[in-house]
mmCIF file of the N, C-alpha and C atoms, coordinates in Angstrom:
data_MODEL
# 
_entry.id   MODEL 
# 
loop_
_atom_site.group_PDB 
_atom_site.id 
_atom_site.type_symbol 
_atom_site.label_atom_id 
_atom_site.label_alt_id 
_atom_site.label_comp_id 
_atom_site.label_asym_id 
_atom_site.label_entity_id 
_atom_site.label_seq_id 
_atom_site.pdbx_PDB_ins_code 
_atom_site.Cartn_x 
_atom_site.Cartn_y 
_atom_site.Cartn_z 
_atom_site.occupancy 
_atom_site.B_iso_or_equiv 
_atom_site.pdbx_formal_charge 
_atom_site.auth_seq_id 
_atom_site.auth_comp_id 
_atom_site.auth_asym_id 
_atom_site.auth_atom_id 
_atom_site.pdbx_PDB_model_num 
ATOM 1   N N  . LEU A 1 1  ? -1.144  -0.164  -9.904  1.00 0.00 ? 1  LEU A N  1 
ATOM 2   C CA . LEU A 1 1  ? -1.994  0.765   -9.174  1.00 0.00 ? 1  LEU A CA 1 
ATOM 3   C C  . LEU A 1 1  ? -0.425  1.240   -8.617  1.00 0.00 ? 1  LEU A C  1 
ATOM 4   N N  . TRP A 1 2  ? -0.621  0.680   -7.211  1.00 0.00 ? 2  TRP A N  1 
ATOM 5   C CA . TRP A 1 2  ? 0.914   0.907   -5.999  1.00 0.00 ? 2  TRP A CA 1 
ATOM 6   C C  . TRP A 1 2  ? 1.384   1.686   -7.073  1.00 0.00 ? 2  TRP A C  1 
ATOM 7   N N  . GLN A 1 3  ? 2.050   1.491   -8.518  1.00 0.00 ? 3  GLN A N  1 
ATOM 8   C CA . GLN A 1 3  ? 3.704   2.420   -8.899  1.00 0.00 ? 3  GLN A CA 1 
ATOM 9   C C  . GLN A 1 3  ? 3.542   3.252   -9.952  1.00 0.00 ? 3  GLN A C  1 
ATOM 10  N N  . ASP A 1 4  ? 1.607   3.671   -9.144  1.00 0.00 ? 4  ASP A N  1 
ATOM 11  C CA . ASP A 1 4  ? 1.659   5.147   -9.778  1.00 0.00 ? 4  ASP A CA 1 
ATOM 12  C C  . ASP A 1 4  ? 1.696   5.541   -8.456  1.00 0.00 ? 4  ASP A C  1 
ATOM 13  N N  . PHE A 1 5  ? 1.912   5.831   -7.192  1.00 0.00 ? 5  PHE A N  1 
ATOM 14  C CA . PHE A 1 5  ? 2.250   6.457   -6.348  1.00 0.00 ? 5  PHE A CA 1 
ATOM 15  C C  . PHE A 1 5  ? 3.653   6.938   -6.236  1.00 0.00 ? 5  PHE A C  1 
ATOM 16  N N  . LYS A 1 6  ? 3.917   7.721   -5.438  1.00 0.00 ? 6  LYS A N  1 
ATOM 17  C CA . LYS A 1 6  ? 5.255   8.082   -5.648  1.00 0.00 ? 6  LYS A CA 1 
ATOM 18  C C  . LYS A 1 6  ? 6.238   7.994   -4.224  1.00 0.00 ? 6  LYS A C  1 
ATOM 19  N N  . ILE A 1 7  ? 5.382   7.528   -3.115  1.00 0.00 ? 7  ILE A N  1 
ATOM 20  C CA . ILE A 1 7  ? 5.908   7.153   -2.604  1.00 0.00 ? 7  ILE A CA 1 
ATOM 21  C C  . ILE A 1 7  ? 6.136   5.133   -2.778  1.00 0.00 ? 7  ILE A C  1 
ATOM 22  N N  . PHE A 1 8  ? 5.654   4.702   -3.301  1.00 0.00 ? 8  PHE A N  1 
ATOM 23  C CA . PHE A 1 8  ? 5.704   3.302   -3.614  1.00 0.00 ? 8  PHE A CA 1 
ATOM 24  C C  . PHE A 1 8  ? 6.928   3.538   -5.009  1.00 0.00 ? 8  PHE A C  1 
ATOM 25  N N  . GLN A 1 9  ? 7.636   4.683   -5.535  1.00 0.00 ? 9  GLN A N  1 
ATOM 26  C CA . GLN A 1 9  ? 8.200   4.188   -6.349  1.00 0.00 ? 9  GLN A CA 1 
ATOM 27  C C  . GLN A 1 9  ? 10.257  3.956   -6.239  1.00 0.00 ? 9  GLN A C  1 
ATOM 28  N N  . GLN A 1 10 ? 10.231  3.804   -5.017  1.00 0.00 ? 10 GLN A N  1 
ATOM 29  C CA . GLN A 1 10 ? 11.924  3.663   -4.708  1.00 0.00 ? 10 GLN A CA 1 
ATOM 30  C C  . GLN A 1 10 ? 11.500  1.998   -4.648  1.00 0.00 ? 10 GLN A C  1 
ATOM 31  N N  . PHE A 1 11 ? 10.094  1.303   -4.946  1.00 0.00 ? 11 PHE A N  1 
ATOM 32  C CA . PHE A 1 11 ? 11.010  -0.120  -4.718  1.00 0.00 ? 11 PHE A CA 1 
ATOM 33  C C  . PHE A 1 11 ? 10.362  -0.686  -6.146  1.00 0.00 ? 11 PHE A C  1 
ATOM 34  N N  . LYS A 1 12 ? 10.761  0.318   -7.357  1.00 0.00 ? 12 LYS A N  1 
ATOM 35  C CA . LYS A 1 12 ? 10.945  -0.490  -8.982  1.00 0.00 ? 12 LYS A CA 1 
ATOM 36  C C  . LYS A 1 12 ? 12.238  -1.256  -8.564  1.00 0.00 ? 12 LYS A C  1 
ATOM 37  N N  . ALA A 1 13 ? 13.423  -0.389  -7.780  1.00 0.00 ? 13 ALA A N  1 
ATOM 38  C CA . ALA A 1 13 ? 14.676  -1.119  -8.927  1.00 0.00 ? 13 ALA A CA 1 
ATOM 39  C C  . ALA A 1 13 ? 15.111  -2.882  -7.545  1.00 0.00 ? 13 ALA A C  1 
ATOM 40  N N  . TYR A 1 14 ? 14.111  -3.083  -6.465  1.00 0.00 ? 14 TYR A N  1 
ATOM 41  C CA . TYR A 1 14 ? 13.690  -3.886  -5.557  1.00 0.00 ? 14 TYR A CA 1 
ATOM 42  C C  . TYR A 1 14 ? 13.124  -5.406  -6.292  1.00 0.00 ? 14 TYR A C  1 
ATOM 43  N N  . SER A 1 15 ? 12.855  -6.456  -5.709  1.00 0.00 ? 15 SER A N  1 
ATOM 44  C CA . SER A 1 15 ? 12.423  -7.785  -4.974  1.00 0.00 ? 15 SER A CA 1 
ATOM 45  C C  . SER A 1 15 ? 11.208  -7.591  -4.029  1.00 0.00 ? 15 SER A C  1 
ATOM 46  N N  . ILE A 1 16 ? 10.428  -6.978  -4.005  1.00 0.00 ? 16 ILE A N  1 
ATOM 47  C CA . ILE A 1 16 ? 9.744   -7.346  -2.654  1.00 0.00 ? 16 ILE A CA 1 
ATOM 48  C C  . ILE A 1 16 ? 8.461   -8.491  -2.881  1.00 0.00 ? 16 ILE A C  1 
ATOM 49  N N  . ALA A 1 17 ? 7.987   -8.945  -2.123  1.00 0.00 ? 17 ALA A N  1 
ATOM 50  C CA . ALA A 1 17 ? 6.722   -9.779  -2.077  1.00 0.00 ? 17 ALA A CA 1 
ATOM 51  C C  . ALA A 1 17 ? 5.658   -9.607  -1.859  1.00 0.00 ? 17 ALA A C  1 
ATOM 52  N N  . LEU A 1 18 ? 4.525   -9.379  -1.944  1.00 0.00 ? 18 LEU A N  1 
ATOM 53  C CA . LEU A 1 18 ? 3.215   -9.991  -1.521  1.00 0.00 ? 18 LEU A CA 1 
ATOM 54  C C  . LEU A 1 18 ? 2.760   -10.091 -0.695  1.00 0.00 ? 18 LEU A C  1 
ATOM 55  N N  . VAL A 1 19 ? 2.998   -10.973 0.296   1.00 0.00 ? 19 VAL A N  1 
ATOM 56  C CA . VAL A 1 19 ? 2.211   -11.212 1.365   1.00 0.00 ? 19 VAL A CA 1 
ATOM 57  C C  . VAL A 1 19 ? 1.442   -11.737 2.170   1.00 0.00 ? 19 VAL A C  1 
ATOM 58  N N  . SER A 1 20 ? 0.281   -10.470 1.825   1.00 0.00 ? 20 SER A N  1 
ATOM 59  C CA . SER A 1 20 ? -0.870  -10.854 2.414   1.00 0.00 ? 20 SER A CA 1 
ATOM 60  C C  . SER A 1 20 ? -1.623  -9.345  2.018   1.00 0.00 ? 20 SER A C  1 
ATOM 61  N N  . THR A 1 21 ? -2.802  -9.863  1.927   1.00 0.00 ? 21 THR A N  1 
ATOM 62  C CA . THR A 1 21 ? -3.576  -8.306  1.582   1.00 0.00 ? 21 THR A CA 1 
ATOM 63  C C  . THR A 1 21 ? -5.143  -8.804  2.313   1.00 0.00 ? 21 THR A C  1 
ATOM 64  N N  . GLU A 1 22 ? -5.565  -7.054  3.120   1.00 0.00 ? 22 GLU A N  1 
ATOM 65  C CA . GLU A 1 22 ? -6.676  -7.225  3.625   1.00 0.00 ? 22 GLU A CA 1 
ATOM 66  C C  . GLU A 1 22 ? -7.479  -5.958  3.459   1.00 0.00 ? 22 GLU A C  1 
ATOM 67  N N  . VAL A 1 23 ? -8.808  -6.139  2.534   1.00 0.00 ? 23 VAL A N  1 
ATOM 68  C CA . VAL A 1 23 ? -10.072 -5.206  2.190   1.00 0.00 ? 23 VAL A CA 1 
ATOM 69  C C  . VAL A 1 23 ? -10.949 -5.307  3.149   1.00 0.00 ? 23 VAL A C  1 
ATOM 70  N N  . THR A 1 24 ? -11.298 -3.775  3.241   1.00 0.00 ? 24 THR A N  1 
ATOM 71  C CA . THR A 1 24 ? -12.669 -3.309  4.003   1.00 0.00 ? 24 THR A CA 1 
ATOM 72  C C  . THR A 1 24 ? -13.437 -2.385  2.960   1.00 0.00 ? 24 THR A C  1 
ATOM 73  N N  . GLN A 1 25 ? -14.649 -2.512  2.649   1.00 0.00 ? 25 GLN A N  1 
ATOM 74  C CA . GLN A 1 25 ? -14.978 -2.270  2.298   1.00 0.00 ? 25 GLN A CA 1 
ATOM 75  C C  . GLN A 1 25 ? -16.359 -1.432  2.643   1.00 0.00 ? 25 GLN A C  1 
ATOM 76  N N  . TYR A 1 26 ? -16.659 -0.535  3.132   1.00 0.00 ? 26 TYR A N  1 
ATOM 77  C CA . TYR A 1 26 ? -17.834 0.952   3.607   1.00 0.00 ? 26 TYR A CA 1 
ATOM 78  C C  . TYR A 1 26 ? -18.814 0.403   2.574   1.00 0.00 ? 26 TYR A C  1 
ATOM 79  N N  . TYR A 1 27 ? -18.170 1.345   1.551   1.00 0.00 ? 27 TYR A N  1 
ATOM 80  C CA . TYR A 1 27 ? -19.493 1.751   0.499   1.00 0.00 ? 27 TYR A CA 1 
ATOM 81  C C  . TYR A 1 27 ? -18.396 1.191   -0.783  1.00 0.00 ? 27 TYR A C  1 
ATOM 82  N N  . LYS A 1 28 ? -19.959 0.705   -1.863  1.00 0.00 ? 28 LYS A N  1 
ATOM 83  C CA . LYS A 1 28 ? -19.472 -0.392  -3.334  1.00 0.00 ? 28 LYS A CA 1 
ATOM 84  C C  . LYS A 1 28 ? -18.583 1.525   -3.671  1.00 0.00 ? 28 LYS A C  1 
ATOM 85  N N  . LEU A 1 29 ? -18.051 0.884   -4.894  1.00 0.00 ? 29 LEU A N  1 
ATOM 86  C CA . LEU A 1 29 ? -17.563 2.128   -5.489  1.00 0.00 ? 29 LEU A CA 1 
ATOM 87  C C  . LEU A 1 29 ? -18.614 1.247   -7.194  1.00 0.00 ? 29 LEU A C  1 
ATOM 88  N N  . LYS A 1 30 ? -18.138 2.869   -7.715  1.00 0.00 ? 30 LYS A N  1 
ATOM 89  C CA . LYS A 1 30 ? -19.647 3.208   -8.377  1.00 0.00 ? 30 LYS A CA 1 
ATOM 90  C C  . LYS A 1 30 ? -19.436 3.337   -9.647  1.00 0.00 ? 30 LYS A C  1 
ATOM 91  N N  . CYS A 1 31 ? -19.115 3.132   -11.699 1.00 0.00 ? 31 CYS A N  1 
ATOM 92  C CA . CYS A 1 31 ? -18.591 3.735   -12.631 1.00 0.00 ? 31 CYS A CA 1 
ATOM 93  C C  . CYS A 1 31 ? -19.020 4.445   -12.809 1.00 0.00 ? 31 CYS A C  1 
ATOM 94  N N  . ASN A 1 32 ? -18.099 5.148   -14.007 1.00 0.00 ? 32 ASN A N  1 
ATOM 95  C CA . ASN A 1 32 ? -18.015 6.572   -13.894 1.00 0.00 ? 32 ASN A CA 1 
ATOM 96  C C  . ASN A 1 32 ? -18.134 7.342   -12.673 1.00 0.00 ? 32 ASN A C  1 
ATOM 97  N N  . ARG A 1 33 ? -17.649 7.308   -12.220 1.00 0.00 ? 33 ARG A N  1 
ATOM 98  C CA . ARG A 1 33 ? -16.735 8.226   -11.071 1.00 0.00 ? 33 ARG A CA 1 
ATOM 99  C C  . ARG A 1 33 ? -15.930 8.835   -10.867 1.00 0.00 ? 33 ARG A C  1 
ATOM 100 N N  . LYS A 1 34 ? -15.275 9.570   -9.765  1.00 0.00 ? 34 LYS A N  1 
ATOM 101 C CA . LYS A 1 34 ? -14.435 10.194  -9.448  1.00 0.00 ? 34 LYS A CA 1 
ATOM 102 C C  . LYS A 1 34 ? -14.110 9.700   -8.150  1.00 0.00 ? 34 LYS A C  1 
ATOM 103 N N  . TYR A 1 35 ? -12.675 9.725   -7.734  1.00 0.00 ? 35 TYR A N  1 
ATOM 104 C CA . TYR A 1 35 ? -12.343 9.164   -6.582  1.00 0.00 ? 35 TYR A CA 1 
ATOM 105 C C  . TYR A 1 35 ? -11.609 9.730   -6.566  1.00 0.00 ? 35 TYR A C  1 
ATOM 106 N N  . LYS A 1 36 ? -10.811 9.699   -4.684  1.00 0.00 ? 36 LYS A N  1 
ATOM 107 C CA . LYS A 1 36 ? -9.815  10.421  -4.269  1.00 0.00 ? 36 LYS A CA 1 
ATOM 108 C C  . LYS A 1 36 ? -8.560  9.555   -3.051  1.00 0.00 ? 36 LYS A C  1 
ATOM 109 N N  . ALA A 1 37 ? -7.630  8.911   -3.873  1.00 0.00 ? 37 ALA A N  1 
ATOM 110 C CA . ALA A 1 37 ? -7.158  7.708   -3.416  1.00 0.00 ? 37 ALA A CA 1 
ATOM 111 C C  . ALA A 1 37 ? -5.929  8.360   -2.649  1.00 0.00 ? 37 ALA A C  1 
ATOM 112 N N  . LYS A 1 38 ? -5.378  7.579   -1.786  1.00 0.00 ? 38 LYS A N  1 
ATOM 113 C CA . LYS A 1 38 ? -4.052  7.935   0.139   1.00 0.00 ? 38 LYS A CA 1 
ATOM 114 C C  . LYS A 1 38 ? -3.896  6.858   -0.235  1.00 0.00 ? 38 LYS A C  1 
ATOM 115 N N  . LEU A 1 39 ? -1.930  6.664   -0.137  1.00 0.00 ? 39 LEU A N  1 
ATOM 116 C CA . LEU A 1 39 ? -1.495  5.487   -0.376  1.00 0.00 ? 39 LEU A CA 1 
ATOM 117 C C  . LEU A 1 39 ? -0.361  6.310   1.422   1.00 0.00 ? 39 LEU A C  1 
ATOM 118 N N  . VAL A 1 40 ? -0.127  5.081   1.500   1.00 0.00 ? 40 VAL A N  1 
ATOM 119 C CA . VAL A 1 40 ? -0.054  5.776   2.839   1.00 0.00 ? 40 VAL A CA 1 
ATOM 120 C C  . VAL A 1 40 ? 1.716   4.057   3.806   1.00 0.00 ? 40 VAL A C  1 
ATOM 121 N N  . CYS A 1 41 ? 2.411   4.076   3.994   1.00 0.00 ? 41 CYS A N  1 
ATOM 122 C CA . CYS A 1 41 ? 3.344   3.309   4.466   1.00 0.00 ? 41 CYS A CA 1 
ATOM 123 C C  . CYS A 1 41 ? 3.051   3.654   5.955   1.00 0.00 ? 41 CYS A C  1 
ATOM 124 N N  . LYS A 1 42 ? 2.624   2.264   6.485   1.00 0.00 ? 42 LYS A N  1 
ATOM 125 C CA . LYS A 1 42 ? 2.055   1.871   7.866   1.00 0.00 ? 42 LYS A CA 1 
ATOM 126 C C  . LYS A 1 42 ? 2.527   1.919   8.708   1.00 0.00 ? 42 LYS A C  1 
ATOM 127 N N  . ASN A 1 43 ? 3.728   0.571   8.525   1.00 0.00 ? 43 ASN A N  1 
ATOM 128 C CA . ASN A 1 43 ? 5.185   0.504   8.690   1.00 0.00 ? 43 ASN A CA 1 
ATOM 129 C C  . ASN A 1 43 ? 6.078   -0.393  8.476   1.00 0.00 ? 43 ASN A C  1 
ATOM 130 N N  . VAL A 1 44 ? 6.854   -0.324  9.330   1.00 0.00 ? 44 VAL A N  1 
ATOM 131 C CA . VAL A 1 44 ? 8.006   -0.875  8.140   1.00 0.00 ? 44 VAL A CA 1 
ATOM 132 C C  . VAL A 1 44 ? 9.294   -1.237  9.787   1.00 0.00 ? 44 VAL A C  1 
ATOM 133 N N  . LYS A 1 45 ? 8.880   -2.971  9.733   1.00 0.00 ? 45 LYS A N  1 
ATOM 134 C CA . LYS A 1 45 ? 9.764   -3.262  10.551  1.00 0.00 ? 45 LYS A CA 1 
ATOM 135 C C  . LYS A 1 45 ? 11.117  -4.498  9.991   1.00 0.00 ? 45 LYS A C  1 
ATOM 136 N N  . GLN A 1 46 ? 11.981  -4.771  10.171  1.00 0.00 ? 46 GLN A N  1 
ATOM 137 C CA . GLN A 1 46 ? 12.958  -4.971  9.875   1.00 0.00 ? 46 GLN A CA 1 
ATOM 138 C C  . GLN A 1 46 ? 12.799  -6.772  11.347  1.00 0.00 ? 46 GLN A C  1 
ATOM 139 N N  . LEU A 1 47 ? 13.346  -7.349  10.457  1.00 0.00 ? 47 LEU A N  1 
ATOM 140 C CA . LEU A 1 47 ? 13.214  -8.916  10.684  1.00 0.00 ? 47 LEU A CA 1 
ATOM 141 C C  . LEU A 1 47 ? 14.661  -9.823  10.809  1.00 0.00 ? 47 LEU A C  1 
ATOM 142 N N  . LYS A 1 48 ? 14.887  -10.443 11.172  1.00 0.00 ? 48 LYS A N  1 
ATOM 143 C CA . LYS A 1 48 ? 16.493  -11.229 10.718  1.00 0.00 ? 48 LYS A CA 1 
ATOM 144 C C  . LYS A 1 48 ? 16.716  -11.667 8.986   1.00 0.00 ? 48 LYS A C  1 
ATOM 145 N N  . LYS A 1 49 ? 16.032  -11.671 8.096   1.00 0.00 ? 49 LYS A N  1 
ATOM 146 C CA . LYS A 1 49 ? 16.142  -11.882 7.296   1.00 0.00 ? 49 LYS A CA 1 
ATOM 147 C C  . LYS A 1 49 ? 16.481  -11.195 5.631   1.00 0.00 ? 49 LYS A C  1 
ATOM 148 N N  . TYR A 1 50 ? 15.207  -10.428 6.920   1.00 0.00 ? 50 TYR A N  1 
ATOM 149 C CA . TYR A 1 50 ? 13.766  -9.489  5.994   1.00 0.00 ? 50 TYR A CA 1 
ATOM 150 C C  . TYR A 1 50 ? 13.494  -8.030  6.612   1.00 0.00 ? 50 TYR A C  1 
ATOM 151 N N  . THR A 1 51 ? 12.736  -6.981  5.910   1.00 0.00 ? 51 THR A N  1 
ATOM 152 C CA . THR A 1 51 ? 12.033  -6.274  6.163   1.00 0.00 ? 51 THR A CA 1 
ATOM 153 C C  . THR A 1 51 ? 10.318  -6.029  6.043   1.00 0.00 ? 51 THR A C  1 
ATOM 154 N N  . LYS A 1 52 ? 9.820   -6.433  6.463   1.00 0.00 ? 52 LYS A N  1 
ATOM 155 C CA . LYS A 1 52 ? 8.402   -6.236  6.226   1.00 0.00 ? 52 LYS A CA 1 
ATOM 156 C C  . LYS A 1 52 ? 7.867   -4.913  5.733   1.00 0.00 ? 52 LYS A C  1 
ATOM 157 N N  . TYR A 1 53 ? 6.851   -4.298  4.792   1.00 0.00 ? 53 TYR A N  1 
ATOM 158 C CA . TYR A 1 53 ? 6.873   -3.270  4.713   1.00 0.00 ? 53 TYR A CA 1 
ATOM 159 C C  . TYR A 1 53 ? 4.590   -2.950  4.693   1.00 0.00 ? 53 TYR A C  1 
ATOM 160 N N  . THR A 1 54 ? 3.956   -2.635  5.520   1.00 0.00 ? 54 THR A N  1 
ATOM 161 C CA . THR A 1 54 ? 2.839   -2.307  5.237   1.00 0.00 ? 54 THR A CA 1 
ATOM 162 C C  . THR A 1 54 ? 2.151   -1.320  5.275   1.00 0.00 ? 54 THR A C  1 
ATOM 163 N N  . PHE A 1 55 ? 1.236   -1.260  3.998   1.00 0.00 ? 55 PHE A N  1 
ATOM 164 C CA . PHE A 1 55 ? 0.933   0.309   3.261   1.00 0.00 ? 55 PHE A CA 1 
ATOM 165 C C  . PHE A 1 55 ? -0.663  0.027   3.303   1.00 0.00 ? 55 PHE A C  1 
ATOM 166 N N  . VAL A 1 56 ? -1.104  0.652   3.499   1.00 0.00 ? 56 VAL A N  1 
ATOM 167 C CA . VAL A 1 56 ? -2.843  0.973   3.986   1.00 0.00 ? 56 VAL A CA 1 
ATOM 168 C C  . VAL A 1 56 ? -2.531  1.727   2.410   1.00 0.00 ? 56 VAL A C  1 
ATOM 169 N N  . LEU A 1 57 ? -3.813  1.300   1.210   1.00 0.00 ? 57 LEU A N  1 
ATOM 170 C CA . LEU A 1 57 ? -4.735  2.309   0.060   1.00 0.00 ? 57 LEU A CA 1 
ATOM 171 C C  . LEU A 1 57 ? -5.826  2.596   0.564   1.00 0.00 ? 57 LEU A C  1 
ATOM 172 N N  . GLU A 1 58 ? -6.198  3.752   0.522   1.00 0.00 ? 58 GLU A N  1 
ATOM 173 C CA . GLU A 1 58 ? -7.757  4.414   0.825   1.00 0.00 ? 58 GLU A CA 1 
ATOM 174 C C  . GLU A 1 58 ? -8.158  5.027   -0.296  1.00 0.00 ? 58 GLU A C  1 
ATOM 175 N N  . ILE A 1 59 ? -9.816  4.737   -0.746  1.00 0.00 ? 59 ILE A N  1 
ATOM 176 C CA . ILE A 1 59 ? -10.024 5.304   -1.682  1.00 0.00 ? 59 ILE A CA 1 
ATOM 177 C C  . ILE A 1 59 ? -11.523 5.672   -1.111  1.00 0.00 ? 59 ILE A C  1 
ATOM 178 N N  . TYR A 1 60 ? -11.524 7.301   -1.362  1.00 0.00 ? 60 TYR A N  1 
ATOM 179 C CA . TYR A 1 60 ? -12.396 8.114   -0.931  1.00 0.00 ? 60 TYR A CA 1 
ATOM 180 C C  . TYR A 1 60 ? -13.496 8.800   -1.779  1.00 0.00 ? 60 TYR A C  1 
ATOM 181 N N  . GLU A 1 61 ? -14.746 8.763   -1.847  1.00 0.00 ? 61 GLU A N  1 
ATOM 182 C CA . GLU A 1 61 ? -15.189 9.771   -2.568  1.00 0.00 ? 61 GLU A CA 1 
ATOM 183 C C  . GLU A 1 61 ? -15.976 10.713  -1.990  1.00 0.00 ? 61 GLU A C  1 
ATOM 184 N N  . TYR A 1 62 ? -15.711 11.776  -2.007  1.00 0.00 ? 62 TYR A N  1 
ATOM 185 C CA . TYR A 1 62 ? -15.244 13.337  -1.707  1.00 0.00 ? 62 TYR A CA 1 
ATOM 186 C C  . TYR A 1 62 ? -15.231 13.333  -0.387  1.00 0.00 ? 62 TYR A C  1 
ATOM 187 N N  . ASN A 1 63 ? -15.080 13.139  0.948   1.00 0.00 ? 63 ASN A N  1 
ATOM 188 C CA . ASN A 1 63 ? -14.337 13.178  1.956   1.00 0.00 ? 63 ASN A CA 1 
ATOM 189 C C  . ASN A 1 63 ? -14.390 11.608  2.853   1.00 0.00 ? 63 ASN A C  1 
ATOM 190 N N  . LEU A 1 64 ? -15.699 10.976  1.801   1.00 0.00 ? 64 LEU A N  1 
ATOM 191 C CA . LEU A 1 64 ? -16.132 9.498   2.480   1.00 0.00 ? 64 LEU A CA 1 
ATOM 192 C C  . LEU A 1 64 ? -15.807 8.615   2.570   1.00 0.00 ? 64 LEU A C  1 
ATOM 193 N N  . LEU A 1 65 ? -14.445 7.661   3.117   1.00 0.00 ? 65 LEU A N  1 
ATOM 194 C CA . LEU A 1 65 ? -14.328 6.400   2.585   1.00 0.00 ? 65 LEU A CA 1 
ATOM 195 C C  . LEU A 1 65 ? -14.940 5.167   2.301   1.00 0.00 ? 65 LEU A C  1 
ATOM 196 N N  . CYS A 1 66 ? -14.790 4.912   1.323   1.00 0.00 ? 66 CYS A N  1 
ATOM 197 C CA . CYS A 1 66 ? -15.485 3.517   0.409   1.00 0.00 ? 66 CYS A CA 1 
ATOM 198 C C  . CYS A 1 66 ? -14.371 2.512   1.209   1.00 0.00 ? 66 CYS A C  1 
ATOM 199 N N  . ILE A 1 67 ? -12.555 2.443   0.804   1.00 0.00 ? 67 ILE A N  1 
ATOM 200 C CA . ILE A 1 67 ? -12.202 1.286   1.237   1.00 0.00 ? 67 ILE A CA 1 
ATOM 201 C C  . ILE A 1 67 ? -10.517 1.460   1.441   1.00 0.00 ? 67 ILE A C  1 
ATOM 202 N N  . SER A 1 68 ? -11.331 0.519   2.348   1.00 0.00 ? 68 SER A N  1 
ATOM 203 C CA . SER A 1 68 ? -9.248  0.672   2.691   1.00 0.00 ? 68 SER A CA 1 
ATOM 204 C C  . SER A 1 68 ? -8.500  -0.702  2.302   1.00 0.00 ? 68 SER A C  1 
ATOM 205 N N  . ILE A 1 69 ? -7.781  -0.752  1.511   1.00 0.00 ? 69 ILE A N  1 
ATOM 206 C CA . ILE A 1 69 ? -6.450  -1.580  1.141   1.00 0.00 ? 69 ILE A CA 1 
ATOM 207 C C  . ILE A 1 69 ? -5.239  -1.943  2.091   1.00 0.00 ? 69 ILE A C  1 
ATOM 208 N N  . THR A 1 70 ? -5.178  -2.952  3.200   1.00 0.00 ? 70 THR A N  1 
ATOM 209 C CA . THR A 1 70 ? -4.065  -3.176  3.082   1.00 0.00 ? 70 THR A CA 1 
ATOM 210 C C  . THR A 1 70 ? -3.675  -4.331  2.967   1.00 0.00 ? 70 THR A C  1 
ATOM 211 N N  . GLN A 1 71 ? -2.128  -3.736  2.458   1.00 0.00 ? 71 GLN A N  1 
ATOM 212 C CA . GLN A 1 71 ? -0.820  -4.893  2.296   1.00 0.00 ? 71 GLN A CA 1 
ATOM 213 C C  . GLN A 1 71 ? 0.449   -4.667  2.344   1.00 0.00 ? 71 GLN A C  1 
ATOM 214 N N  . GLN A 1 72 ? 0.280   -6.059  2.930   1.00 0.00 ? 72 GLN A N  1 
ATOM 215 C CA . GLN A 1 72 ? 1.985   -6.495  3.693   1.00 0.00 ? 72 GLN A CA 1 
ATOM 216 C C  . GLN A 1 72 ? 3.281   -7.045  2.436   1.00 0.00 ? 72 GLN A C  1 
ATOM 217 N N  . PHE A 1 73 ? 4.315   -6.081  2.103   1.00 0.00 ? 73 PHE A N  1 
ATOM 218 C CA . PHE A 1 73 ? 5.522   -6.981  1.902   1.00 0.00 ? 73 PHE A CA 1 
ATOM 219 C C  . PHE A 1 73 ? 6.485   -7.034  1.853   1.00 0.00 ? 73 PHE A C  1 
ATOM 220 N N  . ILE A 1 74 ? 7.253   -8.359  1.349   1.00 0.00 ? 74 ILE A N  1 
ATOM 221 C CA . ILE A 1 74 ? 8.471   -8.381  1.966   1.00 0.00 ? 74 ILE A CA 1 
ATOM 222 C C  . ILE A 1 74 ? 9.157   -7.877  0.867   1.00 0.00 ? 74 ILE A C  1 
ATOM 223 N N  . GLU A 1 75 ? 10.556  -7.967  1.151   1.00 0.00 ? 75 GLU A N  1 
ATOM 224 C CA . GLU A 1 75 ? 11.987  -7.821  0.845   1.00 0.00 ? 75 GLU A CA 1 
ATOM 225 C C  . GLU A 1 75 ? 13.164  -8.217  1.681   1.00 0.00 ? 75 GLU A C  1 
ATOM 226 N N  . TRP A 1 76 ? 13.542  -9.416  0.774   1.00 0.00 ? 76 TRP A N  1 
ATOM 227 C CA . TRP A 1 76 ? 14.782  -10.438 1.599   1.00 0.00 ? 76 TRP A CA 1 
ATOM 228 C C  . TRP A 1 76 ? 15.708  -9.092  1.437   1.00 0.00 ? 76 TRP A C  1 
ATOM 229 N N  . GLY A 1 77 ? 16.720  -9.402  1.571   1.00 0.00 ? 77 GLY A N  1 
ATOM 230 C CA . GLY A 1 77 ? 17.974  -8.967  2.013   1.00 0.00 ? 77 GLY A CA 1 
ATOM 231 C C  . GLY A 1 77 ? 17.805  -7.425  2.231   1.00 0.00 ? 77 GLY A C  1 
ATOM 232 N N  . SER A 1 78 ? 17.267  -6.805  2.633   1.00 0.00 ? 78 SER A N  1 
ATOM 233 C CA . SER A 1 78 ? 16.386  -5.297  2.373   1.00 0.00 ? 78 SER A CA 1 
ATOM 234 C C  . SER A 1 78 ? 17.458  -3.887  2.593   1.00 0.00 ? 78 SER A C  1 
ATOM 235 N N  . ILE A 1 79 ? 17.321  -3.341  2.430   1.00 0.00 ? 79 ILE A N  1 
ATOM 236 C CA . ILE A 1 79 ? 18.496  -1.938  2.381   1.00 0.00 ? 79 ILE A CA 1 
ATOM 237 C C  . ILE A 1 79 ? 17.426  -1.026  3.141   1.00 0.00 ? 79 ILE A C  1 
ATOM 238 N N  . ASN A 1 80 ? 16.382  -1.534  4.178   1.00 0.00 ? 80 ASN A N  1 
ATOM 239 C CA . ASN A 1 80 ? 14.963  -0.610  4.732   1.00 0.00 ? 80 ASN A CA 1 
ATOM 240 C C  . ASN A 1 80 ? 15.091  0.783   3.864   1.00 0.00 ? 80 ASN A C  1 
ATOM 241 N N  . ALA A 1 81 ? 13.985  0.802   2.595   1.00 0.00 ? 81 ALA A N  1 
ATOM 242 C CA . ALA A 1 81 ? 14.004  1.922   1.896   1.00 0.00 ? 81 ALA A CA 1 
ATOM 243 C C  . ALA A 1 81 ? 13.503  3.490   3.178   1.00 0.00 ? 81 ALA A C  1 
ATOM 244 N N  . SER A 1 82 ? 13.281  4.087   3.255   1.00 0.00 ? 82 SER A N  1 
ATOM 245 C CA . SER A 1 82 ? 12.627  5.541   3.723   1.00 0.00 ? 82 SER A CA 1 
ATOM 246 C C  . SER A 1 82 ? 11.650  6.041   3.787   1.00 0.00 ? 82 SER A C  1 
ATOM 247 N N  . PHE A 1 83 ? 10.967  6.301   4.453   1.00 0.00 ? 83 PHE A N  1 
ATOM 248 C CA . PHE A 1 83 ? 9.434   7.011   3.996   1.00 0.00 ? 83 PHE A CA 1 
ATOM 249 C C  . PHE A 1 83 ? 9.624   8.041   4.967   1.00 0.00 ? 83 PHE A C  1 
# 
């Protein structure tokens, strides 16, 4: 799913690893419904040997936030992608 978002496309050529996931569910998703998803890069932090990226995926039905998924990725020896 992440690779379908334009903001995440630049990572196709790099080795990144998922290190944590936090899911907050406000409302259950149901089958055969249309949802809108928004992905944002919330934080980029350069550490000694790697860069840590925090992305938040929010899934909405109409204007109602149903689920928020926060994931952190690390990139070793990174070029520090720009957002």
